[in-house]
C-alpha positions in Angstrom: -6.2 58.6 -136.1 -2.6 59.5 -136.6 -1.4 62.6 -138.4 1.2 61.6 -141.0 3.6 64.5 -141.7 5.3 64.2 -145.2 9.0 64.4 -145.5 10.4 67.9 -146.2 13.5 68.7 -148.1 14.1 72.2 -146.8 16.7 73.1 -149.5 13.9 72.9 -152.0 11.6 75.4 -150.3 14.3 77.5 -148.8 13.9 80.4 -151.4 10.2 80.7 -150.5 11.0 80.6 -146.8 13.7 83.3 -147.2 11.3 85.7 -148.9 8.4 85.0 -146.5 10.8 85.4 -143.6 12.1 88.7 -144.9 8.5 90.0 -145.4 7.5 88.9 -141.9 10.6 90.5 -140.4 9.8 93.8 -142.1 6.2 93.5 -141.0 7.3 93.0 -137.3 9.8 95.8 -137.6 7.1 98.1 -138.9 4.9 97.3 -135.9 7.6 97.8 -133.3 9.4 100.8 -134.8 8.4 104.0 -133.2 8.4 105.8 -136.6 8.3 104.5 -140.1 10.9 101.9 -141.0 13.8 103.6 -142.7 13.7 103.1 -146.5 17.4 102.2 -146.5 16.7 99.3 -144.0 13.7 97.9 -145.9 15.6 98.0 -149.2 18.6 96.4 -147.7 16.5 93.5 -146.3 14.8 93.0 -149.7 18.1 93.0 -151.7 19.8 90.8 -149.1 17.0 88.3 -149.3 17.2 88.3 -153.1 21.0 87.7 -153.0 20.5 84.9 -150.5 18.1 83.1 -152.8 20.6 83.4 -155.7 23.2 81.8 -153.5 20.7 79.0 -152.5 20.0 78.4 -156.2 23.7 77.5 -156.7 23.4 74.9 -154.0 20.1 73.6 -155.5 21.8 73.2 -158.9 24.7 71.3 -157.2 22.1 69.0 -155.6 20.5 68.5 -159.1 23.9 67.5 -160.5 24.4 65.0 -157.7 20.9 63.5 -157.3 18.7 64.7 -160.3 15.2 66.1 -160.1 13.1 65.3 -157.1 9.9 66.1 -155.3 9.2 66.8 -151.7 6.2 67.4 -149.3 4.1 64.5 -150.6 5.3 65.3 -154.2 3.6 68.7 -154.1 6.8 70.7 -154.6 9.5 69.9 -157.2 13.2 70.6 -157.5 14.4 70.6 -161.1 16.5 72.7 -163.3 13.6 74.8 -164.6 12.4 75.8 -161.2 16.0 76.6 -160.0 16.7 78.9 -163.0 13.3 80.6 -162.8 13.6 81.2 -159.1 17.0 82.8 -159.6 15.6 85.1 -162.3 12.8 86.1 -160.0 15.2 86.9 -157.2 17.5 89.0 -159.4 14.5 91.0 -160.8 13.2 91.5 -157.2 16.5 93.0 -156.2 16.5 95.4 -159.2 12.9 96.4 -158.7 13.6 97.1 -155.0 16.3 99.6 -156.0 14.0 101.4 -158.4 11.2 101.4 -155.8 13.5 102.9 -153.2 14.3 105.9 -155.5 10.7 106.3 -156.4 9.5 106.2 -152.8 12.1 108.7 -151.8 11.2 111.1 -154.6 7.5 110.8 -153.9 8.0 111.1 -150.1 6.2 107.9 -149.4 7.2 106.6 -146.0 7.0 103.1 -144.6 8.0 99.6 -145.7 4.7 98.6 -147.2 6.1 98.3 -150.7 9.0 95.9 -149.7 6.7 93.8 -147.4 4.1 93.3 -150.2 6.7 92.8 -152.9 8.6 90.2 -150.9 5.4 88.3 -150.2 4.3 88.4 -153.8 7.7 87.2 -154.9 7.4 84.3 -152.6 4.1 83.4 -154.3 5.8 83.6 -157.7 8.6 81.3 -156.5 6.1 78.8 -155.2 4.4 78.7 -158.6 7.8 77.9 -160.3 8.2 74.9 -157.8 4.7 73.7 -157.6 3.9 70.1 -158.7 0.3 70.2 -157.7 -2.6 72.3 -159.0 -3.6 73.3 -155.4 -0.1 74.6 -154.7 -0.1 76.5 -157.9 -3.4 78.1 -156.9 -1.9 79.0 -153.5 1.1 80.6 -155.1 -1.1 82.4 -157.6 -3.2 83.9 -154.7 -0.2 84.9 -152.7 1.3 86.6 -155.7 -1.9 88.4 -156.6 -3.1 89.6 -153.2 0.1 91.6 -152.7 -0.1 93.0 -156.2 -3.6 94.3 -155.8 -2.4 96.5 -152.9 0.8 97.5 -154.6 -1.1 98.8 -157.7 -3.0 101.1 -155.3 0.1 102.2 -153.4 0.0 105.8 -154.7 -3.1 106.9 -152.7 -2.9 110.4 -154.2 -3.9 109.3 -157.7 -7.4 108.1 -158.5 -6.0 106.3 -161.5 -4.0 104.0 -159.2 -7.1 103.1 -157.1 -9.1 102.5 -160.3 -6.4 100.2 -161.7 -6.2 98.3 -158.5 -10.0 97.8 -158.4 -10.1 96.6 -162.0 -7.2 94.3 -161.4 -8.8 92.9 -158.2 -12.2 92.2 -159.8 -10.8 90.6 -162.9 -8.1 88.7 -160.9 -10.7 87.3 -158.6 -12.7 86.0 -161.6 -9.5 84.5 -163.1 -8.6 82.8 -159.8 -12.1 81.3 -159.5 -12.0 80.0 -163.0 -8.6 78.5 -162.4 -9.6 76.6 -159.2 -12.8 75.4 -161.0 -10.6 74.0 -163.8 -8.4 72.3 -161.1 -11.6 70.7 -159.7 -12.6 69.4 -163.1 -9.2 68.0 -163.8 -9.4 66.2 -160.4 -12.8 64.8 -161.4 -11.4 63.5 -164.6 -8.1 62.0 -163.3 -8.7 61.6 -159.5 -5.7 63.8 -158.5 -4.5 67.3 -158.6 -0.8 66.2 -158.5 0.7 67.1 -161.8 2.9 64.0 -162.0 0.0 61.7 -161.0 -2.2 63.4 -163.6 0.4 62.8 -166.3 0.8 59.1 -165.3 -2.9 58.6 -165.3 -3.4 60.1 -168.7 -0.4 58.2 -170.1 -1.7 54.8 -168.9 -5.5 55.2 -169.5 -7.7 56.2 -172.4 -10.6 58.5 -171.5 -13.6 57.5 -173.6 -15.4 60.7 -172.6 -12.7 63.3 -172.1 -15.1 66.3 -171.9 -14.5 66.8 -168.2 -10.7 66.9 -168.7 -10.9 69.2 -171.8 -13.1 71.6 -169.9 -10.8 71.6 -166.9 -7.7 72.2 -169.0 -9.5 75.0 -170.8 -10.4 76.7 -167.5 -6.8 76.3 -166.3 -5.5 77.9 -169.4 -7.9 80.9 -169.0 -6.5 81.5 -165.5 -3.0 81.4 -166.8 -3.8 83.5 -169.8 -5.1 86.3 -167.6 -1.9 86.4 -165.6 0.3 86.5 -168.7 -2.0 89.0 -170.4 -2.7 86.8 -173.4 -5.4 88.0 -175.9 -8.4 88.0 -175.3 -7.7 88.1 -171.6 -5.5 91.1 -171.8 -7.9 94.0 -171.3 -6.8 94.7 -167.8 -3.1 95.1 -168.7 -2.9 98.6 -170.3 -5.0 100.3 -167.7 -3.3 98.6 -164.7 0.2 99.3 -166.2 -0.7 102.9 -166.7 -2.4 103.5 -163.3 0.0 101.6 -161.1 3.2 103.3 -159.7 5.9 102.8 -162.3 8.2 100.6 -160.1 5.2 98.4 -159.4 4.5 98.1 -163.2 8.1 97.0 -163.8 7.7 94.5 -160.9 4.5 93.1 -162.5 5.9 92.9 -166.0 8.9 90.7 -164.9 8.1 88.7 -161.7 4.5 87.9 -162.7 5.5 86.8 -166.2 8.2 84.4 -164.9 6.0 82.8 -162.2 2.9 82.4 -164.4 4.8 81.0 -167.4 6.8 78.6 -165.2 3.5 77.2 -163.8 2.0 77.1 -167.3 4.9 75.1 -168.7 4.6 72.7 -165.7 0.9 72.1 -166.2 0.7 72.0 -170.0 3.9 70.0 -170.7 4.5 68.0 -167.6 0.9 67.4 -166.6 -1.1 67.5 -169.9 1.7 66.6 -172.3 -0.1 63.5 -173.4 -3.0 65.7 -174.6 -1.0 67.6 -177.2 -3.6 67.0 -180.0 -6.3 68.7 -177.8 -4.6 71.8 -176.5 -2.2 72.6 -179.3 -4.9 74.1 -181.6 -6.1 76.3 -178.8 -2.5 77.5 -178.2 -2.1 78.1 -181.9 -5.0 80.5 -181.9 -4.0 82.1 -178.6 -0.5 82.8 -179.9 -1.7 84.3 -183.2 -4.1 86.6 -181.4 -1.6 87.6 -178.7 1.3 88.4 -181.0 -0.7 90.2 -183.7 -3.1 92.2 -181.4 -0.3 93.1 -179.0 1.8 94.5 -181.8 -1.1 96.2 -183.7 -2.5 98.0 -180.6 0.9 99.2 -179.6 1.2 101.2 -182.8 -1.2 104.1 -181.9 -0.1 104.4 -178.3 1.5 107.7 -177.2 1.8 106.9 -173.5 5.0 105.0 -172.7 3.5 102.8 -170.0 0.5 101.7 -172.2 2.9 101.1 -175.1 5.0 98.9 -173.0 1.9 97.1 -171.8 1.0 96.1 -175.3 4.6 95.3 -176.0 4.5 92.9 -173.1 1.4 91.2 -174.6 3.3 90.7 -177.8 6.3 89.3 -175.9 4.0 86.9 -174.1 2.9 85.5 -177.4 6.5 84.8 -178.4 7.1 83.0 -175.1 4.0 80.9 -175.6 5.5 79.6 -178.9 8.1 77.7 -176.9 5.3 76.2 -174.8 3.4 75.2 -177.9 6.5 73.3 -179.2 6.2 71.1 -176.1 9.7 69.6 -176.2 13.0 70.2 -174.5 14.1 72.8 -177.1 10.9 74.7 -176.6 11.2 74.7 -172.8 14.8 75.9 -173.1 13.8 78.7 -175.6 11.0 79.9 -173.3 13.3 79.9 -170.3 16.0 81.8 -172.1 13.4 84.3 -173.3 12.1 84.8 -169.7 15.6 85.1 -168.2 16.6 87.9 -170.6 13.3 89.7 -171.0 12.6 90.1 -167.2 15.7 92.2 -166.3 15.4 94.2 -169.5 11.8 95.2 -168.9 12.6 96.1 -165.2 15.4 98.4 -166.5 13.0 99.9 -169.1 10.5 100.8 -166.5 13.3 102.2 -164.3 14.0 104.8 -167.1 10.3 105.4 -167.4 10.1 105.9 -163.6 12.8 108.7 -163.6 11.4 110.3 -166.7 8.0 110.4 -165.1 9.2 113.2 -162.7 7.6 114.2 -159.5 4.1 112.9 -159.3 4.9 110.1 -161.8 2.7 111.7 -164.5 4.9 112.6 -167.4 4.8 109.5 -169.6 4.1 110.9 -173.1 6.5 109.6 -175.7 7.2 113.2 -176.7 8.7 113.9 -173.3 11.6 111.7 -174.4 12.4 113.9 -177.4 16.2 114.6 -177.7 16.9 112.6 -174.5 20.0 111.1 -176.1 21.2 114.6 -176.9 20.7 115.8 -173.3 21.9 112.7 -171.5 23.6 110.4 -174.0 24.1 107.5 -171.6 20.5 107.5 -170.5 19.2 107.8 -174.1 21.6 105.2 -175.4 20.5 102.8 -172.6 16.8 103.2 -173.4 17.6 102.7 -177.1 19.5 99.4 -176.3 16.6 98.2 -174.2 14.0 99.0 -176.8 16.0 97.3 -179.6 16.4 94.2 -177.4 12.6 94.0 -177.1 12.4 94.5 -180.8 14.8 91.6 -181.3 17.5 93.5 -183.1 20.7 91.6 -183.9 23.5 91.6 -181.3 21.0 91.9 -178.5 19.6 89.2 -176.3 16.1 89.7 -177.8 17.3 88.5 -181.2 18.5 85.1 -179.9 15.5 84.8 -177.7 13.1 85.3 -180.6 15.2 83.1 -182.9 15.1 80.3 -180.3 11.4 80.1 -179.9 10.7 80.5 -183.6 13.3 77.7 -184.4 11.6 75.4 -181.8 8.2 76.0 -183.5 9.6 75.2 -186.9 11.2 72.0 -185.6 7.8 71.0 -184.1 6.0 71.6 -187.4 4.7 75.1 -186.7 6.3 77.0 -189.6 3.1 79.0 -190.3 2.9 80.0 -186.7 6.5 81.2 -186.7 5.8 83.2 -189.8 2.8 84.9 -188.3 4.8 85.7 -185.2 7.6 87.1 -187.3 5.2 89.4 -189.1 3.9 90.7 -185.8 7.5 91.4 -184.8 7.8 93.5 -187.9 4.7 95.5 -186.9 6.1 95.9 -183.4 9.4 97.1 -184.8 7.8 100.3 -186.0 6.8 101.0 -182.4 10.2 100.5 -180.9 12.0 102.3 -183.8 9.6 105.3 -183.5 10.5 105.7 -179.8 14.2 105.3 -180.6 14.0 108.0 -183.3 12.3 110.4 -180.8 15.3 109.8 -178.4 17.7 111.2 -181.1 15.4 113.8 -182.6 16.0 117.5 -182.5 14.8 119.1 -179.3 11.4 120.9 -179.2 11.5 124.4 -177.8 8.1 124.0 -176.3 9.0 121.0 -174.3 10.9 120.8 -171.0 14.4 119.7 -171.9 15.9 119.9 -168.5 18.1 117.0 -167.4 16.6 114.3 -165.2 18.3 113.1 -162.0 19.0 109.4 -162.1 19.5 108.1 -158.5 22.1 105.4 -157.8 19.7 102.5 -157.4 18.0 103.2 -160.7 21.4 103.6 -162.4 22.4 100.1 -161.2 19.1 98.6 -162.5 19.5 100.3 -165.9 23.1 99.2 -166.1 22.1 95.6 -165.3 19.4 95.6 -168.0 21.8 96.9 -170.6 24.5 94.4 -169.7 22.0 91.5 -170.0 20.8 92.9 -173.3 24.3 93.2 -174.8 26.2 90.4 -173.1 23.7 87.7 -174.0 23.2 89.2 -177.4 26.8 89.0 -178.3 27.6 85.9 -176.2 24.3 83.9 -175.6 26.1 80.6 -175.2 26.4 80.3 -171.4 22.8 81.3 -170.7 21.5 79.2 -173.6 23.5 76.2 -172.3 22.1 76.7 -168.8 18.5 76.8 -170.2 19.2 73.6 -172.2 20.5 71.9 -169.1 17.5 73.1 -167.1 15.2 71.7 -169.7 17.0 68.3 -169.4 16.5 68.5 -165.6 12.8 69.4 -166.1 10.7 66.9 -164.3 8.4 65.2 -166.9 
């Protein structure tokens, strides 16, 4: 017997290799360093790896312009516009999260490079999910992403809430992974392949007289994805994990995980199961309604900033799902634009929550933000801009993002769905506006009104989030055009 090695286009998998290599380099350095690896060194490696991936993304885009979308490694990994843009967004958010984490680790006096090692490895898994063209590869990326996150959530060993959140995330995540791989097995049984392109070709050229196996497999795959994106009713872990995890880890989860999971979801449901629209669209319809309405409604009574943002992220996930429901080039472009703007904004939001948490990372009541804009105008104004962006206020990136997904739904015949989502946005508006009003309210004499120190790395992250929110709110054209081109390059 001869072992046939598939051809490998290394430019396609170079981003994953860079992050795995950086994680391995830090791991070896931690083993060989006499003392703990300096925090400045581990952060520099993480940021450098992220910038290197952004540069590689430009070369990948040039390759796309020249040769078009392609696959490699026995068609298991794909290079197309969607994967390139999603990978670049993940890399940028990883760099921003690393800067926030450095300041948090220094403030909490946590030594070692564990955060950077695990974050880099998890990011590599998220990138693999964006490039995967095979259900098994998606599962591998999902596990690589998740295993690092389970440990990151429990990074703060001094807090029992952190360990409890990690255990809950681990148990539910294990069930979700098992459900996903079972769904992949059923899809294989129905189509004879786990390759997404092959599955699409099979379903496009054959009629299944008894499609029950395929429907069950697709439903289980959707359950696995719904857990990762925290879609209702698979969202129960999200508020507790967001609250219990260290705040920089929460920001990392809210951005990188969302991008990776949604990229894989788009690949499977549109590229692989696109011929089965009549089957899975009603399921998505119900999922979107529940996610948008429940996420917004449960955010209203929250008084903890991290739990409020957890329910906010659930509502945002519902809006992104609308672009997937549309199942056309405009819907894919709208979802990609939404992800590209939401991810850095939510990292910046959690950066502010991190510095406001103070020593011990425990002060997260909304009331602790009272009169912040009066004490530190730039910090309060930055948080107000970030909150208004997530609300979808005009002249912010969130407005165009929400408009794009709603317009794609209307074009696809989903006007009632768009109307329900719009009503949920009105409910969520009360949450964001209430927090914004607290920022500019009169100070309370009983509360600590001392100024908070914002380290340099956190300042950079906050500034980047505000720039994204305002720049692409006033001038969304370049990023919207990029998302449209990426949807054209999307491998069907």
